[in-house]
N, C-alpha and C positions, 0 to 999 in steps of 0.2 A: 307154711309157717303158722303156728298156732299162738295166739295171744290170749293169755288168761287175765282175768280181772286181778289187778294188783293193788292191794292195800285198802280197798273200799268194800270188801266183802262184809256183809252183815251190818252195815252202818245205815241207820235210818235218821236222816237229818231232822225229821219231825218228832222224834222221840223226846228230845229235850224240851220242845215246846209243850208237849203233853204233860211232862213232869212239872214244868213251871206252873201250868194251869191247875194241876192237881194240888200243888203245894199251896197256892193261893186260896183254893177252895177249902182245903183242910184247915187252914188257919182260922177261918171264920170271920175274917175282916172283909168288909165290903168297901170297895173303892167307889167314890162318887165322881162323876164327871161334871164339869162346870164350863158353860159357854158364856163368853162375854162379847157383846157386840159394841164396837166402838161408836162414838158419836158420828164420825165420818161415814161409817157404813150405814147408820140410821138415816143420815141426810141423803145418801145415795139411793136408799130405798124409797124415800119420799119423792126424789126427783124422777125416779123411774116409773112413777105412777102415770098411766096414760090418760091424757085429757079427753074430755068428751068429744071434741072435734076430731081428734086423731082416731078415736074409737070408731066414729062414723065413717071416716075415710077408709079405715082398715076393713070394715064390714062391706063397704061398697066395692073395694078391690076384690075381696073374697067372692062376692056375687058375680063380678065380671069374670073372674078366673073360672068359676064353676060353670058359668053359662058359655064360656068360650069366646067372649067378646073382648077380652083384655088384649091390648096390643102394646108392645114395648116400643118406645121411641128410641131408636138407636143413637140419635144425636144427643139426647139428654143423658143417656148412659155414658157416652164417650166424654161429655163435658164433666160429668160427675167424677169419672175416673181421673181425668186430667187435673181437676181441682183437688182431688184427694192426694195425689202424688206431688202436686206443686207446693203443698204446705210444708 
C-alpha cells in the first residue's frame, strides 16, 4: 500500500513569518522594547546579595571540595529534608 502526502505539499509554515518580518522592515517603523522592574523585584535583588560571612563560608567549602577533604554529614542532610517537608 502506498501512501502519498495529502494536502500539505508545497506548504512552508515559515513563509508567513518571513513575509511579516519583511513588511515590518519595509514600513520603516522601528519598534522599541521597554522593560520595567517592579519594586518587589528590586527588593528581591537586594535580599539576594550575599553577605561577607556567607561569601567566606562558600569559599571555604569550595576549597574543601577541591582538595577532597569535604565530607557530607548524612544526619544533617536527613534532618534538613525532614524539616523541609514538615513545613
